[in-house]
N, C-alpha and C positions, 0 to 999 in steps of 0.2 A: 486596421492599422498594421503595417508591416514593420516588424522589429528587425534590426540588424542582428545577426548571430553574435553570441557572446564570444569575444576573442579567447582563443586557447593559449595557454602558456607555452613558450618555446622550450626546447630541450635545454637542460642545464649544461652550461659550458664547463668543462673540467678546469680546475684552477691549480696552479702550482706556483711556489715562490719563484720570482724571476731569477733566471740563471745569468750571471754576469760573464762578460768577455774579459779575459785577463791578458795584460800586455805590460810593456815597460818602455820607458823613455831612455835615450842614450845616457842621460845623467844618472841612471840607476833607479829612478822613481818607478815604483810599481803602480799600474793603473788598472782599475776595475771599472768597466763601463756597462751600463744597462739601459738599453733603449726601451722607453715606455711611451708608446704612442698616446697622444692626447694629454699627457702631463706637461703642461706648458711652464710650470715652475720647476726648474732644474735644481736638484740638490747635489752638493759636493761635500764630501767628508774627507778630510786629510788626516791620516793618523801618523803621528811623529813618535818615534821610539825614544821617548824621554820620560821614563817612569819615575814615580815619586821616590823610590828607593835609591835613585841616582842623585838626589839632592845632597849637597855637601852637609856634613855634620853641623848642626846649629843653625841651618838655613832652611828649615822646613817652611814651605810656602813660596820658595823662589820659582818653582815651576808654575804656580798659579799666577804670580806677578808677570812672569815672562809671557804666559798665554794671553793675559789681558793686554799686555803691551803689543803683542803681535796683532791683535784685532783692533787696535786703536790708532795706528799711524805708522809711517815709514820715515826714512831719512829725507825723502823728497817732499812729504806732506805732513803737516801738523795733524793732531787728532781731529781738530775741527774740519780741516780740509778733507781728510780721509773719510770722515763720517758723511760729509756733504756729497762726496763722489759716490759713495755707496747708496745714499738716498736717491740720487739722480738715476741710479740703475734700478731702483725699486728692490734693492737687495738687503738681506740681513746677514750679518757676520758675527759669529761667536766663537770663542775658544775656551777650553777648560782643561785642567790637568787632573788626572786620576792615577790610581796605582799602575795600570798597564802602560800609560803614556799620555800624550797630549793630543787633543782632537780640535781641529779647526773646521767649523761648519758654516757652509754658505748656502743660501737659498736665493734664487734670482729668476726672473722671467727668462725664458729661453732666448728671446731676442736680445737680451742684455748680458748674456753669459760671457761673451768675449771681454767686455769692459770690466765686469765684476771679477772674472778669473784673473785678469791682468792685475787688478788691485791686490788680490790675495797673493799672487806670485811676487809682487813688489814687496809686500809685507814680509814674506818668507825670505826673500833675497836680501833686503835692506831694512830690517826693522828699526824703529826709532826707540832707542833705549837712553834717551836724554835724561840727565840727572833730574830735571824738574818733573818729567813725566813719571819716572819711577817713584819719585817722592810722593807724587799725587796718588799713584796706585797703591803704594804702601799705606798712605794715610787712609785711603778708602777701605782698605782691608782691615786696618786696625779699628776703624769705626764699626765694621760689621761684627767683629768678634763678640762684643758684649751682647749684641742682639741675639746671636746664635746661642750664647751661653744661657740667655733667658728663655729660649725656646725649649720646652720640655722634651720634645721629640729629638731635637738636635743634641741636647745634653745627654739623653739616654744613649744615643748612638755613639757619642764620644766616649762615654764610660764603658760601653760594651767592648769597643775596640781596645781600650786600655786594659780591660780584664782578660780578654781572650789571648792577646799577643804579648810576648816579652817586651820589656821597655826598649830593648835594642832594636826591635823590628820597626820599620817605618809604618807598618800597618797599625801599630798601637797608638799612633799619634794622629791628630787632626789632619785631614788631607790638605787643608789650606794654611796650615801652620798655626802657631800660637802667638800671643802678643810678644813674647820674648824673642821668638825666632824671626817673625816678620819684621820687627823693628830693626833687625840687623841688616836687612836686605837693602842693597844700593844698586846703582846702575852697573857697577863693575861686576857684581855677583850675578846679575841677570845676564849680562853679556857673556860671562864665562860659562854659564849653564847653556846658553844658546850655542856658543861655539863648540862645546863639548858634545852636544847631543842632537842638534837639529841639522839634518842633511838629507838630501834626496835619496841616497843609497839605502837608507833604513826607513824610508817613509812610503806610504801608500795613499793614492788618491782614488776615491770612489766617486763616479759621476753617474747620476741617475736622472732620467727625464726624457722628454721628447727631443730626440737628436736628429730629426728628419732633415732639417735644413742647416745642420751644423757640421762643418768639417772638423770633427773633434781632434783628429790627428794633427792637423795644422794648428789648431787653436792651442792644444797642449804644448806643441813644440815652441810656439811663440810666447807662451806664458810660463808655465811650470817647467818647461824644458830649458829655460834660461837660468834656472836655479842651479847653483853648483855647490859642491862641497866634497870633502875628502871621503874616501870609502873606508869603512871600518866594519868589523864583525859585530853582529848584534850583541848587546850587553847581556851577560848571563844573569838569570834571575836567582836571587837567594832562596834557599828552602823556606817553606812556610811551616811554622810550628805554632801550636796553640794549646791552651789549657782550658778545657771545658768541664772541669770538675764542677759538679752541681753545687751552686751557691747563690746567695741573694745579696745584692748590693743596693742599698737605699741612698739615693742622692737627696739629701735633706733640703726640703723647701718649706720652712715653717709657714703655716697658714694656708698652704695650697688646698684648694677645694677638689682637685682631681689628682689622680695618680697616673702617670704615664708608664706603661708597661713595655718592656722590650726584653724578650726571652730568646736567647740564641746560643749558637755554637757554630763551628765550621764543618763543612761537608765537602762532598765531591764537586768538581767543576764539570763543564760540558763534555770533556774528553772521556769521562767515566761512563761505562755502559749503563749504569743505573739511572742516569740523568732523566730520560723520558719517563720512567716509572716514578721517579721522585717528583717530577713536575706534576704528573697526574695525581699522585697521592697528596701532595701539598695543596693542590687546588681543592681537592675534596675536603681537606681539613680546614682551610681558611682562605680560599681564593675568591669567594664571592658571598653575596648576602645569604645564599641558601646553604652555604657550607656548614660543617658541624659546629665550629666555634661560634659563628654568628647565630646559628639556630638556638644554641643553648644560652650564650652570654647576652645576646641582644634580644632575640624574640621571646625566649622563655623567661629569662631572669631580669631583663631590662637594665643590666649593669652598664651598658655601653652603646654608643652609636655604631660601633663596628670594630671587629678584630680581624686582622689579616695575617696569614702565614705566607711566607715567600722565601725564595732563594735568590741571592744576589752574588754574581760572580765577582770575586775580588781580583784575581789574576790567574792567567793560564800560561803554562809553559808548553813549548812544542813537545810532542811526544818523544822525539829523539834528542831532547835537550841534554847536552853534555854535562850540565850542572847537576843533573839528577833531581832538580826541583820539581815539585808537583804543583798543580793549580789548586785553588780552593774557592769555595763560596761561603757566604754567610747564610745560615739557615735561621730564620727568625719568625717570631710571632709578636705583633705589635698592636697596641690599642691604648685606650685610656678609659678609666672608670672613676666614679666619684670616690672621694677619700674613704667614706664609711664602707663602701663595697669592695675595697681592695682585697681584704682577706677572703671573703666569700667568692669573689670572682676568680682569684687564683686557685682556690680549692676546686671550683667547678671546672676550671681550665685543665687542671691536672686530672680530674675525673674523666674529661673528654679524651685525654691522651691515653689513660689507662684502659678505658673502654675500647678505644680504637685498637690497642695492642691485643686485648683479650678477644674481641669479636670480629675485628677486621672491617673493611669497607663493604658496602653492598654493591651489587651489580648495577643498581639504579644510580647510585652516586657516581660510579665509574662512567656509566653511559652519559650522564649529564655533563660530567667534566670533559669528556671527549668531544661532545657536541659543542660545548662552549669554547674550548681551546682550538679545535680544528675548524669548526664552523665559522668562527669570527675572523679567521686569517685573511680572507679576501677583503674584508672591511678594514682590518688593521693595517694592511699594506696598500691602501688606495693611493697614498701620497708618495711622491718621490723621496721625501725626507725620511719616511719610515723605512723604506727599502734601503736607502743609502746608509742610514744609521745601523740597520741590522747587518748589512754587509761589512761595515767598518767594525762592528762588534766581532764578527767572525775573524777579521784580520788580526785584531789585537789579541784575540784569544787563540790564535794559531789553529783555526778550524778550516776544514775544506770549504770551497765555494758553494757546494751543494748541501751544506749542513742543515740550514733551515728548512730546505725542501724535504730532506729525508726525515727530519725531526717529526713532522706532522704524520708521516706514514708510520713512524715508530710509535707515536702516541696512540694512533688508532689501533695498532696491533697489541698494545699493552693490556694485559688482563687485570682483573680485580685483585687476584692473589699477588701479582708482582707489584702493583701500585700500593697495596697494603704493606707489604714487606719493606718497600722503599721508604714510605713515610714514617713507619714505626722506627726504622733504623735512623731516620733523619732527626727524629724528635724523641730520643729516649728520656724517660721521666727523671732518670738519675744523672743525666749528663747535660743539663741545661743551666746556663748562666742567666740569672734573672736580674735585670736592672729596673728599679722602681724610682721614678722621680716624683717625690711627694713629701708630705709632712711625716717625718720619721716618728714624731711623738704619737701620732695617731695610728700608724700602720705597722710599726716594727713588731709589736707583740703579737697581733693577729697573724702576721706572716710567720713569725717564729713557731707559732703553735701548729702550723701546717706541716712542718718537718720536711720541707722541700730543699733544705740546704742551710748551711751556716749563714747567718745574717750579719752583715756589717753595714755601718753607716758612714758616709763621707759627706763633706760639705758641698752645698750646691753651687 
């Protein structure tokens, strides 16, 4: 019997993060396009320079209500009609507000892009801020707040922001507002925020997908090109200040069988040269199941199903910002443990941090982290949505268009010593704010005995 020869693998093709083509429309809208052959679902991300710190005093949450209204209807179509038109296109549309600004996200088959992009343009040009619609959205948001308050992870995040930032800073308060502030929002407030901050001259549209049979220039001119608005200078960002004095805050949940942990402080954003080393070191500390924190707290001690360390950019300013404001990220460790293990788990967590500072990372840990972070990139960016989202992140964080591409090269070049120094500086044992959501009567004394900071208790 004659066997066919075993096929040999082909040569590996080099991969790089897609480079966008940058342009602008006559109305001032910046456009980034990225042709991705074979990706028949096109992703569109529109960044609007409407940051949360621009919300009027006492109206926290108005940006969120405006974002939801933009994605649900126009002056020409009711919410039901608008949703039906999107469904006929096979499209999904979402919008959300965060500290840097507002994002509108569209995914649609390439063949239906003209219709779907026309609907998005219609929503931006002539949004429906009818009294009844805004009242409905406000009511929905008020219904969500008690559920978020009951969620231990969300409650911990809310408390950490309150602890880190001064009360006058928008970052200290919930992104989507409180019951008190949301209940004050009406259609007039939403319209005023839209009129003040939504305009093409300070917006950017990112389009990613297979654009082979699409005349994108003509399509953009007929849709987003018809959106008009006055031209203003970008709004200056206020400075970011924070207090990361080491301390422990327990959000009391009597009878809770688990304790939610959130340990954090603020650190550098992506403009800082330390960012690649910090990413690498943080991954070694708690980025995956085999990282140090999981190896000790999960595998050896069985305290938890998993603990993660991460950095989340809050806001970035342009390097030449006249305001002098700097960007910042939240550096954090999060997870949950059973109530009785709270004290021992925190003790072991601090031991991990102290051992890391004393002995450093190993070359093997660094090599594994590089392989995981750099090697997964071709899979991570397989979809148009992932590429568009990352390009929009770069826009809102004032980063160059090739930032993500160069980041992988910098990660691969970062050594063990640099990664160790970055993660040790990111998580100093005496400069961490620890938030615990759990039963204070059971966990307060064991935590005090650890000596990791003054312990206070607040109601849940």
